[in-house]
TORZAFI-329920 format. One record per atom (N, C-alpha, C, CB): z, x, y. Coordinates in pm, whole numbers, padded with zeros to 5 digits, always signed. Atoms other than C-alpha are relative to their C-alpha. Glycine has a CB too. Layout:
# TORZAFI-329920
ZXY...
//
This chain:
# TORZAFI-329920
-00001+00107-00113+00014-00012+00019-00011+00086+00121+00141-00100+00004-00018-00075-00127-00046+00130+00351+00097+00017+00099-00073-00028+00060-00098-00012-00134+00199+00245+00603-00047-00042+00103+00041+00125+00041+00019+00045-00110+00217+00041+00850+00064+00112+00148+00065-00145-00022-00058-00065-00146+00263+00240+01207+00066-00011+00129-00061+00030+00043-00099+00086-00118+00523+00131+01454+00072+00070+00090+00111-00083-00057-00079-00062-00118+00640+00177+01801+00092-00097+00020-00079+00034+00135-00101+00108-00094+00924+00040+02019-00004+00045+00064+00126-00046-00005+00013-00010-00161+00926-00021+02362+00112-00065+00015-00129-00066+00085-00140+00073-00036+01299-00091+02486+00089+00105+00089+00091-00044-00151-00053-00043-00098+01440+00053+02753+00241+00022+00022-00094-00119+00099-00142-00026+00002+01827+00068+02643-00002+00062-00125+00100-00122+00014+00014-00099+00100+01876+00340+02416+00049-00043-00148+00078+00120+00048-00078+00085+00089+02121+00136+02167-00137-00077-00090+00114-00120+00102+00060+00117+00057+01838-00121+02103-00103+00068-00074-00051-00112+00103+00071-00061+00101+01594+00145+01988+00066+00058-00108-00071+00086+00049-00086-00035+00149+01844+00274+01722+00007-00076-00091+00129+00021+00003+00015+00127+00141+01890-00064+01581-00070-00022-00037+00019-00114-00010+00109+00016+00039+01571-00118+01551-00053+00095-00112-00065-00001+00102+00067-00189+00107+01444+00250+01397+00128-00040-00125+00056+00259+00133-00111+00030+00149+01786+00173+01146-00059-00120-00062+00189-00044+00037+00064+00171+00097+01625-00207+01068-00097+00080-00089-00117-00162+00120+00114-00063+00032+01281-00047+01044-00058+00087-00130-00002+00065+00089+00035-00055+00154+01338+00215+00782+00040-00093-00127+00082+00144-00025-00068+00074+00186+01529+00010+00534-00158-00042-00048+00150-00209+00005+00137+00057+00057+01157-00166+00496-00088+00095-00056-00082-00069+00104+00118-00034+00056+00892-00016+00267-00124+00039+00104-00033-00114-00086+00178+00000-00094+00556+00143+00433+00021-00018+00120-00122-00126-00030-00015-00015-00076+00680+00143+00730+00000+00139+00090+00063-00059-00018+00012-00100-00078+00588+00427+00961+00052+00053+00159-00104-00008-00007-00056+00004-00155+00785+00487+01311-00050+00070+00067+00122+00027+00031+00085-00103-00016+00573+00705+01511+00021+00029+00138-00139-00027-00037-00031-00008-00209+00746+00657+01879+00127-00127-00026-00206-00088+00161-00055+00085-00062+00987+00483+02068+00045+00053+00133+00092-00052-00077+00065-00045-00159+00948+00485+02400+00145-00100+00087-00230-00088+00044-00105+00079-00120+01204+00335+02725-00075+00003+00131+00161+00086+00029+00034-00008-00067+00948+00385+02944-00186-00091-00010+00047+00129+00017+00183+00032-00001+00578+00209+03010-00074+00055+00019-00059-00068+00063+00103-00148-00019+00421+00513+03135-00002+00075-00112+00048+00110+00116+00047-00064+00164+00510+00681+02817-00027-00062-00102+00085+00072-00065+00112+00073+00146+00422+00417+02581-00171+00017+00019+00022-00209-00010+00147-00002+00047+00073+00413+02726-00046+00090-00032-00083-00033+00067-00008-00145+00016+00050+00781+02728-00049-00015-00135+00146+00079+00023-00006-00035+00154+00134+00799+02385-00112-00104-00062+00169-00027-00074+00124+00100+00079-00121+00485+02276-00131+00007+00027+00012-00140+00021+00160-00041+00027-00423+00657+02458-00074+00032-00142-00022+00127+00074+00014-00063+00132-00452+00858+02145+00043+00006-00078-00007+00071-00016-00101+00020+00149-00243+00763+01862-00085-00220-00041+00289+00011+00076+00007+00135+00081-00343+00450+01667+00140+00013-00042-00118-00015-00133-00144+00077+00056-00066+00182+01632-00023-00161-00039+00128+00004+00134+00014+00122+00084-00034-00096+01411+00079-00097+00049+00032+00017-00137-00087+00133-00024+00249-00318+01499+00074+00115+00171+00156-00062-00194-00050-00002-00132+00392-00271+01918+00132-00074-00035-00099-00069+00117-00145+00133-00058+00788-00429+01954+00049+00031+00133+00168+00003-00102-00003-00048-00093+00798-00411+02288+00132-00130+00087-00165+00026+00045-00120+00010-00057+01100-00547+02512-00081-00111+00089+00080+00143+00067+00063+00022-00090+00997-00779+02768-00002-00017+00156-00023-00059-00038-00049-00111-00162+01202-00648+03043+00008+00137-00052+00186-00033+00085-00017-00107+00015+01167-00308+03053+00055+00079+00116-00100+00034-00044-00064-00074-00123+01385-00134+03310-00076-00123+00125-00066+00210+00016+00079+00156-00147+01180-00325+03663-00112-00078-00061-00105+00076+00182+00176+00013+00046+00836-00348+03443+00022-00139-00034-00077+00109-00151+00039+00120+00137+00686-00608+03261-00052+00017-00111-00086-00093+00022+00049+00005+00147+00667-00624+02910-00130-00077-00029+00107-00064-00087+00115+00038+00084+00444-00861+02879-00127+00006+00088+00019-00145-00062+00106-00127-00059+00199-00657+03119-00028+00123-00054+00036+00050+00116+00003-00139+00140+00247-00361+02869-00075-00090-00076+00174+00066-00101+00097+00047+00124+00116-00571+02610-00123-00044-00016+00040-00083-00053+00097+00015-00052-00156-00676+02782-00117+00112+00023+00045-00047+00090+00062-00146-00058-00247-00304+02904-00037+00065-00188+00166+00129+00126-00023-00020+00135-00127-00216+02489-00183-00071-00101+00179-00109-00033+00079+00128+00052-00395-00516+02372-00135+00044+00075+00071-00172+00050+00168-00032-00038-00732-00379+02565-00024+00168+00025-00049-00092+00169+00046-00160+00078-00676+00007+02460+00016-00002-00132+00090+00134+00041+00012-00012+00171-00613-00131+02085-00046-00112-00027+00132+00022-00094-00008+00155+00069-00743-00464+01971+00049-00034-00085-00084-00053-00036-00032+00065+00156-00638-00470+01644+00143+00035+00021-00085+00077-00162-00148+00016+00006-00232-00388+01753+00081-00098+00018+00046+00062+00062-00110+00137+00000-00018-00645+01664+00120+00041+00099+00077-00036-00175-00127+00052-00128+00258-00727+01942+00058-00077-00046-00030-00064+00139-00131+00086+00021+00647-00851+01868+00084+00042+00088+00067+00006-00134-00076+00014-00133+00802-00910+02169+00160-00029-00104-00074-00163+00132-00130-00026+00060+01204-00820+02076+00061-00027+00128+00031+00147-00073-00088+00022-00162+01434-01010+02411+00072-00077-00020-00064-00049+00134-00099+00102-00029+01698-01167+02480-00066-00121+00095+00129+00074+00074+00047+00100-00171+01505-01370+02779-00132-00084-00096-00095+00147+00203+00079+00130+00073+01425-01708+02580-00100-00076+00117+00130-00129-00064+00043+00072-00112+01280-01838+02908-00150+00098-00046+00102+00015+00177+00072-00019-00015+01004-01614+02867-00162-00024-00146+00061+00098+00059+00093+00044+00113+00840-01732+02555-00123-00064+00007+00058-00075-00072+00140+00039-00041+00552-01949+02690-00074+00101+00086+00003-00130+00075+00081-00143-00108+00435-01663+02906-00057+00092-00109+00134+00120+00114+00026-00090+00055+00474-01429+02611-00098-00058-00097+00108+00066-00038+00109+00086+00100+00230-01627+02421-00105-00019+00028+00021-00117-00033+00116-00046-00056-00066-01570+02635-00029+00113-00050+00000+00008+00127+00068-00169+00022-00070-01246+02509-00055+00015-00131+00119+00134+00011+00035+00052+00171-00143-01378+02140+00082+00104-00073-00189+00011-00060-00019-00065+00110+00122-01196+01963+00083+00002-00137+00017+00074+00043+00026+00035+00122+00187-01175+01641+00152-00068-00029-00055+00129-00095-00124+00154+00016+00558-01315+01677+00129+00076+00100+00083-00043-00234-00104-00015-00045+00888-01323+01875+00120-00025+00002-00013-00008+00049-00156-00051+00085+01225-01232+01795+00101+00019+00097-00005+00157-00087-00128+00052-00089+01550-01353+02013+00087+00063-00036+00049-00135-00004-00036-00052+00020+01763-01061+02006+00191-00070-00029-00065+00085+00077+00068-00129+00090+01965-00971+01793-00045-00081-00139+00132+00149-00042+00110+00060+00117+01742-01018+01518+00043+00101-00073-00180-00012+00022-00079+00013+00190+01877-01025+01164-00105+00103-00076-00017-00214-00106+00070-00100+00110+01697-00747+00881-00081-00123-00038+00104+00088-00140+00108+00104+00113+01555-01102+00691-00129-00047+00108+00106-00186-00074+00087+00048-00090+01413-01226+01017-00125+00123+00003+00083-00029+00145+00077-00090-00065+01238-00866+01097-00077+00007-00130+00068+00135+00069+00095-00058+00143+01103-00799+00729-00097-00151+00020+00118+00024-00210+00097+00074+00047+00929-01180+00761-00118+00041+00128+00052-00169-00023+00133-00043-00111+00742-01069+01096-00074+00126-00083+00067+00068+00187+00054-00103+00049+00630-00722+00907-00065-00050-00128+00095+00108-00013+00069+00074+00109+00522-00946+00582-00102-00063+00069+00085-00100-00081+00078+00108-00062+00328-01192+00848-00126+00196+00034+00117-00137+00185+00030-00053-00069+00201-00847+01006-00146+00066-00138+00131+00076+00081+00099-00031+00127+00052-00734+00602-00088-00078+00030+00043-00022-00150+00067+00122+00091-00071-01066+00518-00143+00058+00119+00094-00224+00008+00149-00014-00122-00302-00986+00882-00054+00108-00009+00022-00006+00163+00050-00100+00028-00398-00604+00801-00067+00001-00173+00108+00097+00039+00096-00028+00171-00491-00692+00399-00132-00083+00032+00094-00089-00182+00107+00085+00025-00759-00932+00517-00120+00066+00013+00000-00110+00078+00145-00031+00004-01081-00874+00412-00098-00006+00116-00049-00080-00088+00051+00022-00084-01325-00763+00667-00047-00117+00060-00053+00055-00015+00099+00081-00062-01554-01076+00691+00070-00094+00006-00125-00024-00054-00069+00108-00045-01244-01294+00725+00034+00046+00176+00143-00024-00109-00038-00027-00191-01193-01070+01076-00084+00000+00059+00058+00124+00064+00131-00037-00050-01517-01057+01172-00052-00125+00084-00100+00041-00124+00032+00110-00081-01535-01301+01460-00075+00059+00073+00098-00072+00065+00056-00069-00133-01784-01322+01717+00034-00012+00093-00097-00010+00036-00040-00064-00147-01727-01157+02068-00059-00057+00111-00036+00143+00015+00082+00035-00106-01826-01278+02396+00019+00178+00054+00065-00154+00112-00048-00109-00055-01912-00966+02618-00034-00052+00139-00060+00139-00052-00006+00068-00115-01873-01054+02984+00012+00143+00074+00122-00122+00017+00063-00110-00128-02055-00825+03260-00012-00127+00122-00203+00095-00047-00038+00029-00081-01868-00934+03552-00014+00084+00176+00099-00018-00064-00025-00183-00075-01909-00584+03747-00179-00038+00083+00007+00216-00186+00084-00007-00027-02206-00689+03983-00096-00112-00015-00014+00088-00035+00048+00146+00009-02285-01074+03892+00082-00024-00078-00137-00044-00039-00009+00103+00135-02254-01297+03578-00047+00033-00110-00061-00119+00010+00062+00018+00138-02349-01212+03266+00065+00002-00134-00085+00088-00012-00103+00027+00114-02211-01331+02944-00107-00017-00111+00110-00145+00021+00031-00025+00121-02334-01264+02592+00064+00023-00111-00051+00067+00004-00023-00005+00101-02282-01261+02235-00080+00111-00098-00007-00119-00022+00060-00074+00050-02388-01018+01996-00100-00067-00116+00089+00090-00031+00036+00034+00111-02499-01258+01724-00089-00131+00079+00127-00023-00117+00105+00097-00095-02640-01545+02018-00029+00054+00105+00045-00133+00048+00103-00066-00159-02787-01319+02304+00072-00069+00093-00198-00049+00025-00105+00104-00122-02729-01490+02598+00065-00119+00014-00050-00034+00095-00046+00099-00013-02492-01773+02693-00071-00095+00121+00127+00034+00009+00071+00050-00095-02708-02013+02853+00066-00127+00061-00128-00021-00050-00124+00080-00073-02453-02223+03082-00129-00124+00029+00101+00097+00174+00079+00108-00072-02577-02583+03180+00007-00046+00066-00027-00069-00020-00016+00037-00149-02497-02618+03507+00098+00146+00045+00092-00182+00026-00119-00119-00053-02369-02390+03770+00156-00012-00028+00000+00006+00160-00147-00004-00011-02041-02570+03754+00055+00046-00115+00059-00123+00030-00076-00043+00109-01969-02508+03434+00001+00148-00025-00045-00065-00114+00005-00107-00057-02037-02161+03498+00064+00057+00060-00055+00008+00041-00075-00035-00156-01805-02126+03793+00119+00001-00088-00003-00126+00160-00105+00049+00096-01546-02286+03557+00031+00121-00128-00062-00155-00068+00009-00084+00068-01609-02035+03303+00063+00111+00100-00133+00007-00056-00039-00118-00088-01574-01729+03569+00163-00047+00069-00136+00024+00136-00162+00110-00049-01269-01931+03728+00115+00042-00129-00039-00239-00015-00102+00015+00149-01059-01986+03368-00037+00216-00022-00110-00169-00199-00033-00133+00120-01147-01610+03297+00088+00114+00095-00182+00095-00073-00121-00067-00043-00940-01449+03575+00101-00022-00002+00009+00023+00080-00138+00054+00031-00652-01660+03465+00076+00105-00128-00023-00178-00058-00017-00087+00129-00686-01358+03160+00082-00072-00105+00073+00140+00033-00118+00096+00144-00514-01625+02889+00068-00095+00067+00149+00100-00089-00078+00069-00083-00307-01781+03169-00052-00162-00031-00020+00060+00158+00037+00123-00069-00305-02178+03199+00000-00043+00094+00029-00068-00022-00007+00052-00132-00406-02330+03508+00022-00148-00009-00124+00034+00080-00040+00182+00009-00320-02713+03604-00138-00032+00049+00151-00081+00120+00123+00103-00084-00585-02949+03658-00007+00030+00138+00032-00171-00001+00028-00007-00138-00509-02942+04009-00032+00103+00084+00080-00041+00048+00042-00076-00043-00511-02602+04091-00215+00013-00026+00108+00098-00054+00162-00011+00047-00895-02619+03917-00082-00048+00067-00039-00054-00114+00039+00126-00123-00976-02937+04134-00010+00111+00128+00156-00153+00032+00054-00005-00101-00890-02741+04435-00115+00119+00021+00102+00000+00079+00081-00097-00049-01068-02406+04408-00127-00035-00046+00038+00132-00036+00153+00066+00015-01391-02543+04189-00092-00079+00013-00026-00014-00049+00096+00106-00073-01455-02875+04321+00088-00038+00131-00037-00150-00106-00070+00018-00083-01298-02821+04656-00003-00132+00119-00010+00111+00038+00034+00047-00121-01460-03096+04868-00015-00153-00087-00143+00083+00090+00053+00110+00025-01508-03384+04639+00179-00087-00006-00118+00011-00151-00112+00113-00036-01241-03692+04629+00080+00030-00177-00089-00213+00046-00014-00026+00147-01034-03652+04321-00022-00073-00079+00095+00028-00039+00043+00087+00082-01128-03933+04126-00112+00025-00050-00001-00103+00043+00101-00089+00061-01461-03795+04122+00000+00174-00042-00097-00019+00090-00006-00100+00051-01347-03450+04076+00070+00038-00141+00037+00052+00087-00021-00020+00182-01180-03491+03748-00107-00054-00092+00138-00083-00060+00104+00011+00114-01486-03656+03602-00091+00147-00026-00110-00132+00045+00116-00106-00022-01701-03379+03745+00092+00131-00121-00025+00060+00222-00049-00132+00043-01460-03116+03597+00032-00047-00144+00133+00067+00091-00030+00073+00142-01407-03332+03258-00161+00074-00064+00016-00226+00009+00162-00015+00064-01833-03288+03255-00013+00155-00009-00142-00072+00115+00010-00135-00010-01802-02940+03347+00068+00067-00128+00062+00044+00132-00009-00054+00081-01564-02861+03039-00082-00006-00113+00087-00011-00009+00075-00001+00133-01791-03027+02809-00098+00049-00015-00027-00094-00046+00153-00022+00027-02105-02877+02900+00021+00223-00056-00126-00054+00216+00002-00163+00010-01957-02528+02872+00074-00002-00138+00090+00101+00139-00059-00001+00192-01764-02585+02471-00136-00055-00019+00169-00127-00081+00177+00003+00071-02192-02701+02442-00013+00119+00031-00142-00104+00065+00070-00145-00045-02295-02364+02603+00047+00111-00095+00045+00049+00161-00028-00096+00142-02075-02163+02367+00042-00030-00138+00096+00084+00022-00017+00003+00153-02074-02360+02050-00130+00106-00066-00016-00182-00060+00150-00058+00033-02456-02178+01962+00090+00127-00039-00145+00017+00144-00037-00156-00023-02222-01836+02006+00157-00024-00116+00040+00056+00224-00128+00004+00111-01907-01989+01746+00125-00019+00058+00020+00132-00082-00110-00002-00019-01692-02037+02007+00093-00062+00096+00003+00085+00000-00034+00120-00094-01620-02374+02174+00119-00020+00010-00048-00120-00031-00157+00029-00006-01251-02377+02078+00045+00092+00088+00083+00011-00135-00054-00086-00129-01182-02107+02341-00010-00023+00077-00020+00094+00034-00059+00054-00097-01177-02299+02617+00087-00151-00084-00124-00027+00124-00113+00113+00040-00864-02548+02574+00051-00060+00104+00118+00048-00073-00085+00079-00109-00696-02807+02744+00132-00090-00082-00119-00120+00091-00122+00053+00087-00383-02927+02697+00154-00049+00111+00045+00153-00121-00048+00031-00076-00122-03143+02905-00061+00042+00234+00121+00054-00084+00097-00010-00081-00345-03164+03180+00000+00166+00076+00019-00128+00100+00011-00090-00037-00410-02793+03198-00113+00130-00052+00110+00008-00003+00075-00088+00083-00649-02530+03103+00007+00152-00015-00113-00021+00032+00012-00181-00012-00755-02177+03000-00092+00011-00111+00160+00112-00030+00124-00077+00069-01006-01948+02818+00114+00086-00087-00128+00106+00121-00001-00069+00114-00906-01802+02515-00036+00142+00004-00075-00061-00082+00047-00146+00009-00905-01427+02528-00041+00108-00113+00085+00054+00050+00076-00068+00183-00920-01301+02143-00109+00047+00014-00040-00108-00133+00129-00030+00056-01235-01300+02157-00161+00001+00120-00007-00127-00122+00096-00025-00088-01392-01190+02479+00049+00173+00026+00005-00119+00139-00015-00122-00046-01459-00863+02612-00065-00008+00136-00055+00103-00092+00090+00018-00153-01500-00851+03023+00017+00117+00004+00045-00091+00145-00026-00084-00093-01570-00549+03211+00070+00053+00081-00032-00007+00036-00117-00030-00055-01336-00587+03454+00121+00024+00003+00008-00032+00034-00161-00026+00040-01055-00597+03269-00006+00104-00065+00080-00103-00085-00058-00157+00019-01097-00286+03056-00022+00115+00126-00084+00066-00138+00000-00080-00172-01206-00142+03404+00152+00051+00017-00038-00135+00160-00155+00056-00070-00880-00218+03534+00104+00080-00084+00037-00192-00022-00109-00107+00140-00686-00122+03186-00043+00148+00018-00047-00044-00210+00006-00149-00019-00857+00218+03217+00059+00079+00100-00113+00032+00010-00099-00060-00106-00738+00288+03551+00131-00005+00000-00017-00043+00109-00131-00004-00020-00389+00174+03521+00050+00109-00107+00063-00145-00013-00059-00126+00097-00351+00384+03208-00009+00151-00006-00042-00016-00112+00050-00079-00024-00521+00670+03297+00037+00090+00149-00104-00052-00024-00019-00024-00097-00398+00863+03571-00036+00152+00063+00108-00042-00001-00004-00104-00026-00470+01226+03516-00128+00071-00070+00126+00039-00026+00072-00040+00073-00780+01426+03371-00007+00159-00051-00093-00044+00052-00004-00150+00024-00865+01735+03184-00142+00020-00025+00098+00054-00124+00106-00003+00013-01199+01898+03103-00057-00085-00120-00021+00117+00004+00130+00050+00080-01251+01701+02825+00072-00156-00009-00044+00096-00179-00062+00163-00031-01082+01355+02915-00085-00058+00093+00159-00012+00069+00084+00050-00122-01320+01343+03251-00146-00048-00038-00013+00121+00109+00170+00106+00070-01650+01240+03044+00076-00115+00004-00088+00030-00205-00028+00123+00039-01467+00923+02960+00069-00086+00160+00113+00019-00143+00004+00085-00100-01411+00873+03304-00079-00011+00131+00100+00002+00025+00161+00030-00076-01716+00921+03452-00066-00104-00095-00120+00158+00009+00018+00061+00053-01799+00687+03226-00018-00176+00046+00070+00051-00068-00091+00061-00070-01564+00447+03326-00070-00020+00166+00141+00092-00015+00050+00073-00146-01697+00486+03692-00122-00018+00017+00030+00068+00121+00140+00057+00038-02053+00419+03582-00004-00123-00027-00058+00055-00105+00048+00161+00012-01972+00092+03465+00035-00100+00140+00092-00075-00143-00043+00063-00117-01848-00006+03802-00159+00046+00079+00170+00066+00071+00176+00038-00062-02199-00139+03905-00026-00096+00096-00101-00058-00110+00011+00057-00116-02097-00358+04176+00132-00100-00003-00147-00069+00017-00140+00097+00013-01801-00616+04301-00004-00086-00107+00026-00097+00123-00054+00115+00088-01642-00867+04073-00106-00172+00019+00189-00020+00065+00082+00080-00045-01902-01176+04091-00067-00006+00115+00042-00079-00009+00075-00024-00143-02115-01006+04337-00130-00133-00015-00082+00201+00013+00073+00115-00087-02349-01269+04557-00009-00115-00143-00191+00063+00084-00030+00102+00061-02177-01536+04342+00039-00098+00098+00088+00025-00095-00066+00054-00084-02014-01643+04652+00096-00106-00076-00090-00049+00100-00090+00077+00042-01698-01791+04470+00118+00010+00091+00026+00029-00132-00073-00052-00110-01472-01808+04736+00127+00006-00010-00019-00059+00104-00174-00007+00021-01147-01843+04535-00024+00158-00091+00097-00177-00124-00029-00137+00063-01239-01508+04361-00035+00145+00114-00109+00006-00149-00048-00163-00092-01227-01279+04679+00139+00062+00012-00025-00013+00160-00095-00113+00058-00877-01192+04604-00004+00101-00027+00039-00006-00078+00089-00078+00109-00993-01066+04330-00064+00094+00004-00077-00050-00046+00128-00075-00022-01297-00904+04440+00084+00137+00050-00122-00079+00124-00047-00077-00107-01086-00758+04726+00087+00101-00088+00082-00091+00121-00100-00069+00093-00820-00600+04440-00053+00086-00023+00049-00051-00111+00032-00067+00082-01068-00467+04262-00074+00100+00056-00047-00061-00087+00028-00094-00095-01227-00290+04514+00051+00127+00047+00001-00052+00075-00066-00003-00037-00981-00160+04633+00068+00146-00131+00035-00143+00037-00017-00069+00111-00899-00025+04309-00106+00101-00083+00035-00092-00071+00115-00099+00045-01239+00134+04224+00006+00127+00088-00152-00071+00015+00002-00075-00155-01198+00291+04576+00064+00108-00038+00077-00073+00139-00163-00102+00012-00868+00498+04491-00026+00064-00118+00172-00092-00019+00078-00073+00158-00993+00604+04107-00158+00045+00059-00025-00153-00169+00160-00128-00026-01361+00725+04233+00079+00112+00148-00227-00138+00097-00087-00113-00099-01121+00922+04535+00028+00093-00092+00148-00049+00078-00102-00032+00093-00905+01018+04282-00108+00111-00075+00070-00144-00098+00070-00095+00054-01162+01159+04061-00115+00101+00109-00069-00081-00112+00056-00098-00121-01370+01306+04321+00053+00128+00014+00022-00056+00133-00087-00091-00046-01095+01499+04417-00022+00106-00122+00155-00062+00027-00033-00107+00134-01037+01665+04064-00118+00019+00008+00063-00041-00158+00120-00041+00033-01437+01689+04021+00007+00156+00101-00126-00130+00037+00008-00127-00102-01419+01929+04366+00087+00105-00021+00026-00034+00137-00091-00097+00067-01106+02097+04259-00088+00062-00155+00163-00096-00038+00045-00098+00157-01271+02218+03920-00165+00005+00015+00050-00102-00189+00144-00093-00082-01620+02292+04100-00096-00091-00096-00021+00229-00030+00080+00107+00058-01792+01984+03941-00080-00070+00133+00105-00113-00088+00015+00009-00104-01992+01965+04226-00056-00137+00052-00059+00097+00023+00109+00157+00008-02315+01744+04118+00035-00125-00001-00076-00019-00115-00061+00081+00008-02086+01534+04017+00065-00076+00100+00050+00035-00063-00073+00037-00096-01858+01441+04327-00085-00016+00077+00095+00068+00037+00084+00039-00074-02182+01415+04516-00029-00124+00008-00083+00053-00017+00061+00133+00067-02320+01119+04297+00104-00116+00047-00009+00012-00185-00079+00107+00016-01991+00929+04302+00072+00006+00175+00113+00023-00152-00037+00004-00153-01879+01041+04726-00149-00086+00065+00026+00192+00075+00058+00099-00021-02210+00882+04760+00018-00138+00002-00059+00014-00045+00000+00141+00048-02171+00546+04582+00150-00058+00106+00022-00008-00210-00107+00035-00040-01851+00535+04754+00002-00037+00202+00093+00127-00064+00073-00060-00164-02020+00623+05139-00060-00156+00041-00172+00158-00016+00085+00128+00036-02274+00324+04995+00086-00139+00071-00011-00014-00192-00058+00106+00042-02009+00088+04960+00071-00049+00168+00111+00041-00142-00089+00056-00134-01857+00114+05336+00001+00112+00031+00148-00076+00002+00036-00056-00092-01995+00331+05563+00088+00100+00105-00049-00091+00045-00142-00009-00104-01660+00326+05792+00077+00098-00063+00101-00145+00016-00113-00039+00083-01462+00497+05515+00010+00188+00014-00036-00066-00179+00014-00157-00058-01333+00854+05688-00017+00118-00145+00173+00043+00106-00033-00080+00135-01192+00954+05357-00128+00048-00092+00092-00100-00096+00104-00031+00089-01481+00903+05140-00122+00095+00089-00058-00151-00063+00120-00104-00087-01726+01055+05420+00062+00165-00016-00008-00050+00210-00056-00127+00001-01508+01397+05431+00010+00015-00151+00137+00015+00083+00048-00019+00135-01524+01407+05077-00194+00032-00021+00055-00152-00077+00184-00027-00021-01920+01378+05066-00048+00093+00067-00078-00102+00067+00063-00069-00029-01940+01634+05292+00089+00137-00018-00055-00043+00112-00041-00153+00043-01683+01872+05168-00080+00055-00158+00194+00000-00024+00056-00013+00184-01910+01839+04787-00137+00085+00069-00055-00209-00124+00152-00077-00087-02227+01921+05052+00021+00154+00012-00026-00062+00188-00009-00176-00055-02075+02249+05164+00018+00050-00103+00116+00062+00103+00020-00043+00109-01940+02322+04822-00111+00048-00090+00041-00063-00037+00110+00022+00094-02291+02260+04684-00059+00105+00095-00076-00163-00030+00049-00118-00087-02383+02520+05009-00132-00108+00046-00044+00179-00097+00118+00062-00039-02619+02243+05097-00021-00036+00162-00004-00122-00083-00036+00028-00145-02574+02256+05483-00080-00052+00093+00035+00099+00056+00064+00164-00054-02874+02036+05580+00077-00109-00013-00125-00053-00076-00050+00159+00040-02720+01743+05413+00157-00003+00047-00011-00038-00193-00116-00036-00067-02376+01885+05551-00014-00076+00097+00023+00131+00034-00017-00019-00166-02460+01884+05928-00106-00165+00003-00094+00203+00098+00050+00144-00010-02701+01551+05834+00056-00077-00006-00068-00041-00060-00085+00075+00019-02465+01333+05701+00136-00006+00106+00022+00029-00124-00035-00006-00130-02212+01454+05986-00016-00093+00152-00048+00097+00009+00019+00084-00173-02387+01354+06274-00041-00165-00037-00173+00088+00121+00012+00117+00022-02522+01038+06079+00138-00100+00047-00037+00003-00139-00139+00065+00025-02155+00943+06030+00065-00021+00141+00100+00097-00098-00030-00030-00133-02058+01039+06360-00051-00113+00088-00059+00134+00039+00091+00084-00043-02315+00819+06517+00029-00127-00039-00118+00034-00038-00052+00201+00067-02225+00489+06288+00115+00008+00035+00006-00064-00195-00155+00056+00007-01863+00510+06335-00004+00006+00159+00142+00108-00093-00018+00053-00138-01911+00553+06691-00012-00101+00070-00044+00042+00054+00064+00155-00024-02130+00237+06728+00091-00106-00006-00107-00041-00106-00042+00160+00065-01920+00023+06536+00125-00005+00070+00023-00023-00190-00153+00013-00021-01548+00122+06623+00017+00061+00132+00096+00075-00114-00054-00026-00191-01611+00246+07017+00039+00149-00037+00181-00121+00088-00018-00168-00034-01487+00607+06964+00017+00097-00136+00156+00026+00100+00007-00119+00083-01479+00908+06755+00106-00005-00121+00024+00126+00091-00128-00051+00144-01331+00947+06359+00074+00114+00011-00067+00038-00152-00163-00098-00033-01013+01171+06348-00146+00173-00034+00225-00043-00211+00052-00114+00002-01316+01437+06185-00096+00057+00077-00031+00009-00090+00111-00023-00124-01539+01432+06486+00113+00096+00111-00070-00192+00088-00079-00050-00084-01226+01510+06681+00041+00151-00010+00099-00079-00004-00047-00168-00014-01107+01825+06511-00123+00072-00073+00170+00047-00092+00104-00109+00005-01416+01998+06500-00022+00060-00160+00053+00126+00105+00029+00027+00116-01515+01926+06121-00064+00127-00080-00080-00114+00010+00077-00131+00021-01785+02201+06135+00108+00134+00005-00122+00013+00128-00100-00128-00024-01492+02477+06184+00077+00040-00117+00106-00028+00110-00066-00023+00068-01339+02438+05910-00048+00045-00152+00066-00089+00019
//
């Protein structure tokens, strides 16, 4: 029988010790890590396959629920078991589709039951676990497809917008009133309810040929999109940026691929007003990630790549002083003095025209640095 590789994440050292002792009494369990911080757990799971993660819902001041989502984003086959004294989080916890939810103190019998459930899932034949998946490309627009059936053909614009709206919930339920306020804002309530029901029907019908009709769920006047069978580019990008803060000569290739995957803003050109806060937040995360990457590339003499990424950041915002400075530093590092001078003069001209003053680099004689 295959050994299940297990990690435990709990900020209480005593609880870590108790769980380790209980798990060691169960056959074919290999405890490969015990962590008291979110950061340490995420770093460990970047390069180590884990079968089961026992996660406390509150880890110091950080959310175990968010940690579970990050763990799952990095390893889709990892089973999550919440172990906590916070009963009130049970409903939210199940939004992350955990294997189990155990309230402290945990008995040995209860723990064995959870391990047996994990074994049953782990031992299923591949065909039983092989489920069609939706691939969502939301960066730069919105395209939804599956390997088995190709592109999803949405029946109406509103059914597509409903899908996009529920996707931002990342598996969380959204009330009917909020869906109506955001997706059908100008309709009288009685009309909006009818249109919403029609949009739900159309969305399910569009997903039916992909074998995923049931991922659109409704209950108690709430709506949600089940995320178990969805791979969304912006969610994966966020997960990578959250998990990985530093690079080396081996891991930077992965960072460059993730940077390349950011092909545009979230739902670009879709004009979904409700998506603006998420769109802006994601743009900021990309900017900070790309700036850090350019800085690393310059420090490590990978000048050509730093120029390409710096140009991309500047193309997104011509007035971004930090990005313009990095681009000019990259030109200078490449000894491309013509591009350096040309870009400096262009930036000064554009900035002065738009802002009515010189940028800091213009006042500080950037040429002399």
